[in-house]
C-alpha positions, 0 to 999 in steps of 0.5 A, spaced: 335 367 765 328 367 770 329 359 767 335 357 768 334 358 775 332 353 780 325 354 782 324 359 776 319 358 770 322 355 766 323 348 770 322 345 777 325 347 783 329 343 787 323 344 793 319 342 787 321 335 786 323 334 793 316 334 794 314 330 788 319 325 790 316 325 798 309 324 795 311 318 791 317 316 796 310 316 801 305 312 796 310 307 795 311 306 802 305 306 804 305 300 798 310 296 801 307 296 808 301 294 805 305 288 802 309 287 807 302 286 811 299 281 807 306 277 806 305 277 814 298 274 814 300 268 809 304 265 813 300 268 820 293 267 818 294 259 815 298 257 821 293 260 827 288 256 823 291 250 822 292 251 830 285 250 832 280 244 829 274 246 827 269 246 834 263 242 832 256 244 833 249 242 830 245 246 824 242 252 826 235 250 828 229 249 822 225 255 823 219 258 820 219 266 819 219 271 824 214 275 826 212 279 832 208 273 833 213 267 833 218 271 836 217 268 844 218 260 839 224 263 835 228 264 842 226 258 845 229 254 840 235 258 838 237 257 846 235 250 845 240 249 839 246 253 843 245 248 849 247 242 844 251 245 842 254 246 849 254 239 851 258 238 843 264 243 846 264 240 851 265 233 849 270 235 844 274 238 849 273 246 848 271 247 855 271 256 853 266 254 847 262 249 852 261 255 856 260 261 851 255 257 848 251 255 855 251 262 857 247 263 851 242 257 853 240 261 858 233 262 860 234 270 859 238 270 853 233 271 846 236 270 839 234 271 833 239 267 830 244 262 832 250 257 829 255 254 835 259 251 828 266 253 828 268 261 829 260 261 830 254 266 829 248 270 833 243 274 832 242 277 840 236 282 841 236 286 847 228 290 849 222 288 846 223 288 840 216 287 837 214 293 839 220 298 839 219 305 835 227 305 835 232 300 833 239 299 833 244 294 830 251 293 832 255 291 827 262 288 829 269 289 826 275 283 826 277 278 831 269 277 833 267 270 834 263 266 839 270 266 843 270 273 844 262 275 843 261 277 851 265 283 850 261 285 844 255 284 848 257 289 853 257 293 848 250 292 846 248 292 853 250 298 855 247 302 850 240 299 851 241 301 858 243 308 856 237 308 851 232 306 857 235 310 862 229 313 866 227 320 862 228 325 867 235 323 867 236 322 860 238 330 859 243 332 853 249 336 855 245 343 854 239 340 860 234 337 854 231 332 854 234 328 849 228 324 847 220 323 848 219 319 855 216 312 854 220 312 848 221 304 846 228 301 843 231 295 842 239 294 840 240 289 836 248 285 837 249 282 829 254 277 829 251 274 822 258 274 819 264 270 820 269 276 820 277 277 819 282 276 824 285 282 826 292 279 824 290 276 816 290 277 809 282 278 809 283 283 814 285 288 808 280 287 803 273 287 802 271 280 801 268 279 807 264 284 807 262 282 800 260 275 803 255 279 810 252 285 805 247 281 803 246 277 811 245 284 814 240 286 808 237 281 810 236 282 817 234 289 816 228 286 812 227 281 819 227 287 823 222 291 819 217 285 818 217 283 826 217 291 829 213 295 829 211 299 822 214 305 823 220 303 827 226 307 826 233 303 825 240 305 826 246 301 824 253 302 828 259 300 825 265 299 829 272 297 824 271 292 819 264 293 820 263 299 818 265 295 810 260 291 811 255 296 811 259 300 806 258 294 802 250 293 805 248 301 805 245 302 798 238 303 798 238 299 805 231 301 809 235 304 815 234 311 817 242 313 820 249 309 818 254 311 823 261 309 821 266 308 828 272 306 828 272 306 822 279 304 817 274 305 811 268 304 807 269 302 800 267 308 798 269 314 796 264 319 799 258 319 804 254 320 796 257 314 794 253 309 799 247 311 796 243 311 802 237 315 803 241 314 811 243 320 815 251 318 815 254 319 821 262 317 823 266 318 829 273 316 831 277 317 838 282 321 840 286 315 842 284 310 836 290 307 832 285 306 826 287 314 825 294 310 823 291 306 819 293 308 811 286 310 808 287 309 800 285 303 796 289 299 791 289 293 786 295 287 788 295 281 785 288 283 783 286 284 789 282 290 792 287 292 799 284 297 803 277 302 803 279 308 801 276 315 804 277 317 811 269 317 814 271 323 819 275 327 812 271 332 810 272 330 803 268 324 805 262 327 808 260 324 814 256 328 819 262 327 824 260 326 831 265 327 838 267 320 840 272 323 846 278 320 849 278 313 848 281 308 843 279 302 838 274 299 843 272 304 848 266 307 843 261 303 847 264 305 854 258 306 860 259 316 860 262 316 854 261 321 848 261 317 844 255 313 847 252 319 849 252 321 841 251 314 839 244 314 844 243 321 840 243 317 833 239 312 835 233 316 838 232 320 832 235 327 837 240 328 832 239 336 834 243 334 840 248 330 836 255 334 840 261 335 833 268 332 833 
């Protein structure tokens, strides 16, 4: 008789059926939501692109492989290229881009690479790269271009300032020194790929990341060719930049990879990245990316979504505290996230506070 009762062992009860229906319905809702975003992006993105003509600029400076000896020559050549790009943008009638390029031509700026064409690309160095023992490479997410570059640069500057605090002021929460005095550091802000728009189909797929990954791998090889032989490199990957780092990670010669504000990496776990690096992850309490469904599915032959949440136990990263900040606050001076990213870059991993 028990078999005939709802919930008995002979057949599933109403609660069980409702639970299963809820799970199926939930998955269906996420897929429908993703599809709706794709359809919206398919309409919005082309209209946005059509609204703004391509910005003219010279081809990038032709440079021999950059070494520690030729570093200053490369910086000078890229500044000259930015100055020419500024003049061309001004002649084109784009005063905003002209001003951005002109700023990059300032004698104080140091670029390993610069390309003012279209959305633009740039690789800027803060610190003495040739003698750096610790190098942080920042990889940005969506909507980062030469037109919005200042907000990306501000994060790199904040990190470099934190890294170079006087030894007496650079303390962990326990009051112990975070790194040996005199550690030479450099920060590299790498806008080395065409980032997707936040409202676009590309931000939901790994396509841009797959195009970017070989360029990121080439940058890491270049840095090891310029810096001290024993230099240690940390990749700090924000938002869609996490997908780029995930694609570039297998076998990459870096010591640490940190995913911050990540929608996923395209890998199901830290182990699936096939990286010898320590894998870190963090998300601020106010970051809207927590609401992004961490799924990966195929729609019309295209992979949509990036899989396991990097801060989840299932992913297996070392999760560190990021405080209450939002999606754009990970490099805010005085924040818990910036303090922990500094510790990771310096290799003072025992002092990292965990989330």
